[in-house]
C-alpha positions, 0 to 999 in steps of 0.5 A, a space after each residue: 279763126 278768120 275765113 278769108 277765102 270767101 267774099 264778103 256778104 251779098 244779098 243772096 241767100 245760100 243753102 250750105 252743107 258742112 261735113 262734120 268731124 264725125 262724118 255727119 252732114 249739117 245743112 243750113 242757110 245764110 246770106 253771109 257765108 264767111 260770117 256763118 262759117 266763122 261762127 261755126 268754127 268758133 262753136 257759136 253757130 249751131 249746137 249740132 256742129 259745136 260738138 263735131 268740130 272741125 267742120 268742112 264746107 262741102 257744098 253751097 247753093 245760091 237761092 233767090 230769097 230767104 224763103 226759097 233757101 228755107 224751102 231748099 234746106 227743108 228739102 235737103 234735110 228730108 233726103 237720105 244720107 245716100 241722096 245727100 252724098 249723091 248731091 255732093 258728088 253730082 256734076 250739077 253740084 259743081 255748077 251750083 257753087 260746090 266748094 272745091 277741096 272741102 274747106 276746113 273751118 
């Protein structure tokens, strides 16, 4: 299923959080968010999300480089669930390209 709401690829790297159908969160990085979301939706991007479809894009955060994105992903993955929920709910998250309305994939 195509995901037309987002622009095509840029050279910017993003860290993103998906909310899975079981309520769990998945964190990843990409430089082509629409393509990655389509892959998640098709069950081809991640073994973790494949069995938890559908997933919803809940958050994305631009990074300066792939290295910075990998470091931020590792930091987010070390957060507790409560800390991740606070990140998603924070006003700062809105300014950091939080996706409004949790987009279904």
